[in-house]
C-alpha positions in Angstrom: -9.8 -19.2 -3.7 -12.9 -18.6 -1.5 -14.8 -15.5 -0.4 -13.2 -13.6 2.5 -15.1 -13.7 5.8 -17.6 -11.0 6.6 -15.3 -9.5 9.7 -12.1 -9.7 7.5 -14.0 -7.6 4.7 -15.1 -4.9 7.1 -11.7 -4.5 8.7 -10.3 -4.1 5.2 -12.8 -1.7 4.0 -12.8 0.3 7.1 -9.0 0.3 7.2 -8.5 1.7 3.7 -8.3 5.4 4.4 -6.4 4.9 7.4 -3.6 2.9 5.4 -3.9 5.3 2.4 -3.1 8.1 5.0 -0.3 6.5 6.8 1.4 5.7 3.4 1.1 8.8 1.9 2.5 10.5 5.0 5.5 8.6 4.1 5.5 9.2 0.4 5.3 12.9 1.2 8.0 13.0 3.5 10.0 11.2 0.8 8.9 14.1 -1.7 10.3 16.5 0.8 13.4 14.8 1.0 13.9 15.1 -2.8 12.8 18.7 -2.9 15.5 19.8 -0.3 18.4 17.5 -1.8 21.1 20.3 -2.0 23.3 18.0 -4.2 20.9 18.4 -7.2 19.8 21.3 -9.1 16.0 22.4 -9.2 15.6 20.9 -12.5 17.0 17.5 -11.4 14.6 17.6 -8.3 11.8 18.5 -10.4 12.2 15.4 -12.7 13.1 13.0 -9.8 9.9 14.0 -8.1 8.1 13.7 -11.5 9.2 10.2 -11.9 8.5 9.4 -8.2 5.0 10.3 -8.2 4.3 8.6 -11.4 5.6 5.4 -9.9 3.6 6.0 -6.5 0.5 6.8 -8.5 0.4 3.3 -10.1 1.0 1.9 -6.8 -1.8 3.8 -5.3 -4.1 3.1 -8.1 -3.4 -0.7 -8.2 -4.0 -0.9 -4.3 -6.8 1.3 -3.6 -8.9 1.6 -7.1 -11.8 -0.7 -7.7 -11.3 -2.9 -4.7 -14.0 -5.3 -3.9 -14.7 -8.3 -1.8 -13.6 -10.6 -4.3 -10.5 -8.7 -5.0 -9.6 -8.1 -1.4 -6.8 -10.8 -1.2 -5.0 -9.5 -4.1 -5.3 -5.8 -3.0 -4.2 -6.9 0.4 -1.1 -8.8 -0.8 -0.2 -5.7 -2.9 -0.8 -3.5 0.0 1.7 -5.6 2.0 4.2 -5.8 -0.7 4.7 -2.0 -1.3 4.6 -1.4 2.6 1.2 0.1 2.7 0.0 -2.6 5.3 2.3 -3.8 7.9 2.3 -6.9 10.1 0.9 -4.7 13.0 -2.0 -4.1 10.5 -2.4 -7.6 9.7 -2.9 -8.6 13.3 -6.6 -7.4 13.2 -7.6 -10.1 10.5 -8.3 -13.8 11.1 -5.8 -16.4 11.2 -7.0 -17.7 8.1 -6.4 -14.6 6.1 -3.0 -14.1 7.7 -2.3 -17.5 6.6 -3.0 -16.7 2.9 -1.0 -13.6 3.0 1.9 -15.3 4.6 1.7 -17.8 2.1 1.5 -15.5 -0.9 4.6 -13.4 0.6 6.9 -16.6 1.1 6.4 -17.1 -2.8 7.8 -13.5 -3.6 
């Protein structure tokens, strides 16, 4: 795989904080739903949140930690896969990058 275009790299790098915050808003809403589930005990809600956050922290670390230009395609693919990055977000990238991500998504 070849190196990403400079313009794609800049968009990716500059968008990471935005995508992270947007994703965490969604995650925090899900945590709130778990916390307010009247069908469960406080203990059940606690452990449900614990397990949920454990899973989400792995996703966040994989998607956002140690990113580099050489890992951009992999990270972006993972972000699309987990819903952190949408088709609307991808619209800002080059056609070449969108084709690569689309190809990977079709293999899932």
